[in-house]
C-alpha positions in Angstrom: 149.5 70.4 182.5 149.9 73.0 179.7 153.3 74.6 179.3 154.1 77.6 177.0 157.6 77.3 175.5 159.8 78.0 172.6 161.1 75.1 170.7 163.7 74.0 168.1 162.6 71.2 165.8 165.3 68.5 165.5 163.5 66.0 163.2 160.3 64.1 162.6 159.2 60.7 161.4 155.9 59.8 159.7 153.3 58.3 161.9 150.2 56.5 160.5 148.5 58.0 157.5 148.8 61.8 158.0 150.5 62.4 161.3 154.1 62.7 162.5 156.2 62.1 165.7 158.6 65.0 166.1 161.5 65.5 168.4 161.8 69.1 169.6 164.3 70.7 171.9 162.2 73.0 174.1 163.2 75.9 176.2 161.3 74.8 179.3 161.4 71.0 179.1 164.5 70.0 177.2 164.2 67.3 174.5 160.6 66.1 174.0 158.8 64.0 171.5 155.3 64.9 170.3 152.6 63.4 168.2 151.2 65.9 165.7 148.1 64.8 163.9 146.9 65.6 160.4 149.9 67.6 159.2 150.6 65.5 156.2 147.2 65.7 154.6 146.9 67.1 151.1 146.8 70.9 151.3 148.6 70.9 154.7 152.1 71.6 153.3 152.4 74.9 155.2 151.9 73.0 158.5 154.5 70.2 157.8 156.9 72.9 156.8 156.9 74.0 160.4 158.5 70.7 161.4 161.6 70.9 159.2 164.9 70.6 161.0 165.8 73.6 163.1 162.5 75.4 162.6 161.9 77.7 165.5 158.4 77.4 167.1 156.3 79.1 169.8 154.2 76.3 171.4 151.8 75.4 174.1 152.4 71.7 175.0 151.0 69.1 177.3 153.5 68.1 179.9 153.3 65.0 182.1 155.7 63.6 184.8 155.1 60.2 183.3 157.2 61.1 180.3 156.8 59.4 176.9 155.0 60.9 173.9 152.9 63.9 174.4 151.0 66.4 172.2 151.2 70.0 171.2 148.1 72.1 172.0 149.2 75.1 169.9 152.1 75.9 167.6 153.3 78.6 165.3 156.5 79.9 163.7 158.7 81.6 166.3 160.9 83.2 163.7 160.0 82.9 159.9 163.2 82.3 158.0 164.1 84.8 155.2 166.9 82.9 153.5 167.3 79.3 154.7 164.4 77.7 152.7 165.6 79.3 149.5 169.3 78.4 149.7 170.3 74.7 149.3 173.7 75.3 150.9 172.1 76.8 154.0 169.4 74.2 154.3 172.0 71.4 153.9 174.1 72.9 156.7 171.1 73.1 159.0 170.1 69.6 158.2 173.6 68.4 159.2 173.7 70.5 162.4 170.2 69.4 163.4 171.3 65.7 163.1 174.4 66.5 165.3 172.2 68.2 167.9 169.7 65.4 167.9 172.4 62.8 168.6 174.2 64.8 171.3 171.6 66.7 173.2 169.5 64.2 175.2 168.5 66.0 178.5 164.8 66.3 179.3 165.2 69.4 181.4 165.7 73.1 181.0 169.1 74.3 179.9 168.8 78.0 179.2 172.4 78.7 178.1 172.3 75.8 175.6 168.8 76.7 174.3 169.8 80.4 173.9 172.9 79.5 172.0 171.1 77.2 169.6 168.1 79.6 169.0 170.3 82.7 168.5 172.8 80.8 166.3 170.0 79.7 164.0 168.7 83.2 163.6 172.2 84.6 163.0 172.7 82.0 160.3 169.5 82.9 158.6 170.5 86.5 158.5 173.9 85.9 157.1 174.2 87.0 153.5 177.8 86.0 152.8 180.6 84.2 154.6 178.5 81.4 156.0 180.6 78.5 154.5 182.4 78.0 157.8 179.3 78.4 160.1 179.0 74.7 160.8 182.6 74.5 162.0 182.2 77.4 164.4 178.9 76.0 165.5 180.3 72.6 166.4 183.2 74.1 168.3 180.8 76.3 170.4 178.3 73.4 170.9 181.1 71.3 172.3 181.6 73.8 175.1 177.9 73.5 176.0 178.2 69.7 176.0 181.2 69.8 178.4 184.1 69.0 176.2 184.9 72.2 174.3 188.5 72.9 173.5 190.3 76.1 174.4 193.0 75.7 171.7 193.3 74.0 168.4 196.0 71.8 169.8 193.4 70.1 172.1 191.4 69.1 169.1 194.2 67.9 166.8 196.1 66.1 169.5 193.1 64.1 170.8 192.1 63.1 167.3 195.6 62.5 165.9 196.6 60.3 168.8 193.3 58.4 169.2 193.5 54.7 168.6 191.9 55.0 165.2 194.4 57.6 164.0 197.3 55.5 165.3 196.4 52.4 163.2 199.3 51.0 161.2 200.1 52.8 158.0 198.3 56.0 158.7 201.1 58.2 160.0 200.7 60.7 157.2 197.1 61.2 158.3 198.3 62.1 161.8 200.7 64.7 160.4 197.8 66.1 158.2 195.6 66.4 161.3 198.3 68.3 163.2 198.7 70.6 160.3 195.2 72.0 160.9 195.8 73.2 164.4 196.2 76.9 163.3 192.8 76.8 161.6 191.1 75.6 164.7 192.8 78.3 166.7 191.5 80.9 164.2 187.9 79.4 164.4 188.0 79.7 168.2 189.5 83.2 168.3 188.5 84.9 165.1 185.3 83.1 163.9 184.4 85.9 161.5 187.7 85.6 159.6 189.2 82.1 160.1 191.3 82.2 156.9 190.2 78.8 155.6 191.6 78.8 152.1 189.5 76.2 150.3 186.6 73.8 150.4 189.1 70.9 150.7 190.6 72.3 153.9 187.0 73.0 155.2 186.0 69.3 154.6 189.2 68.1 156.3 188.5 70.3 159.3 184.9 69.0 159.5 186.2 65.4 159.4 188.5 66.1 162.3 185.7 67.8 164.3 183.4 64.8 163.7 186.1 62.5 164.9 186.6 64.8 168.0 182.9 64.5 168.7 183.0 60.7 168.3 185.7 60.6 171.0 183.5 62.4 173.5 179.9 61.4 172.6 179.1 57.7 173.2 177.5 56.0 170.2 177.4 59.1 168.1 177.6 56.8 165.1 177.5 57.8 161.4 176.2 61.2 160.4 173.7 60.4 157.6 173.5 64.0 156.3 177.3 64.4 156.0 177.3 63.1 152.4 174.7 65.6 151.4 176.5 68.5 153.0 179.9 67.5 151.4 178.3 67.3 148.0 176.5 70.7 148.3 179.6 72.5 149.6 182.1 70.9 147.3 
């Protein structure tokens, strides 16, 4: 059966000589994996570019109740980016966020509120000319609500992280105090995302570390975030 749907590319891996297997979060079918042939041949760079993380696609796909790998009948860009491919900071943020979404969103069924949030957030991010350094923090907080563990206050974040078993290990009391000192920043991100008042890159990195730990408390086997090192270096 053919299904017309929008999609958000999460990642891909190389498959055989010139093909890929790509994971895409679709509007109609949830998370799906597709084999795409002949996109890595010489001269096909424009096609492989459509499968970079968080690329937005319009697709016609084959769907089967049997599950497993399927194929894409037709695909094209759903929203050509105007800034992301040309800004290393933006592309690094999207790489990081796509890895988080890939590891946290697993459902193979329609979830219109989640899809709309992701799709619109990506477009908004592409259109932002300034002030996007905190976008990934706001995004993670909003995503957590769609995943079912979103906080209503900064206290919820810092208390859960500060008093988790890892934070309470012997000799790390100052770390607990440092975590609690960031409560006001999370409140600002939740209530005033356009002006959170984060004073420096150092504080931004600390907030991100706390948020990742918060996710690890709620998402089983989240594991290490491979793109975090790249993001930290680019935004330092």
